[in-house]
C-alpha positions as CSV (number, residue, x, y, z in Angstrom):
1,M,258.1,237.7,172.0
2,A,256.1,236.9,174.8
3,Q,257.1,235.4,178.0
4,R,256.1,232.2,179.0
5,K,254.6,232.3,183.1
6,H,254.1,228.9,184.9
7,L,250.6,228.7,186.7
8,D,251.1,228.1,189.8
9,D,248.6,225.6,192.0
10,I,246.4,227.6,193.2
11,L,245.6,229.2,190.0
12,R,245.6,225.7,188.0
13,S,243.0,225.2,191.2
14,R,240.9,227.9,190.1
15,I,240.9,227.5,186.8
16,I,240.0,223.7,187.2
17,G,237.3,224.6,189.3
18,R,235.3,227.3,187.3
19,L,235.3,224.9,184.8
20,E,234.3,222.0,186.9
21,Y,231.3,224.7,187.6
22,G,230.4,225.0,184.5
23,R,232.3,228.1,183.1
24,T,233.2,227.9,179.2
25,Q,237.0,228.5,178.6
26,L,236.5,231.8,177.5
27,E,234.8,232.9,180.2
28,V,237.4,231.7,182.3
29,S,240.1,232.4,180.0
30,E,238.8,236.2,180.3
31,E,238.0,236.3,184.3
32,L,241.4,235.1,185.0
33,G,243.3,237.1,182.1
34,N,245.1,234.3,180.9
35,A,245.1,232.7,177.0
36,Q,242.1,230.5,176.0
37,S,245.0,228.4,174.6
38,V,246.2,228.0,177.8
39,I,243.0,227.0,180.1
40,S,242.2,224.5,177.0
41,K,245.6,222.5,176.9
42,L,245.2,222.7,181.0
43,W,241.7,221.3,180.9
44,Q,242.7,218.5,178.5
45,R,245.7,217.3,181.1
46,F,243.6,217.5,183.7
47,Q,240.8,215.4,181.7
48,D,243.7,213.0,180.6
49,D,245.5,212.6,183.7
50,G,243.1,213.7,186.1
51,N,245.6,216.2,187.8
């Protein structure tokens, strides 16, 4: 079973920044080595809460 890792604030900022810049979730996932589902959940939370 895969271990869950928490994203640090710097990585979260990098992900959000790339998505805001216009990258797709799949592109960000491949560039940074995180699962697309992680990117998607983070992006949805950011859009809902603003952080």
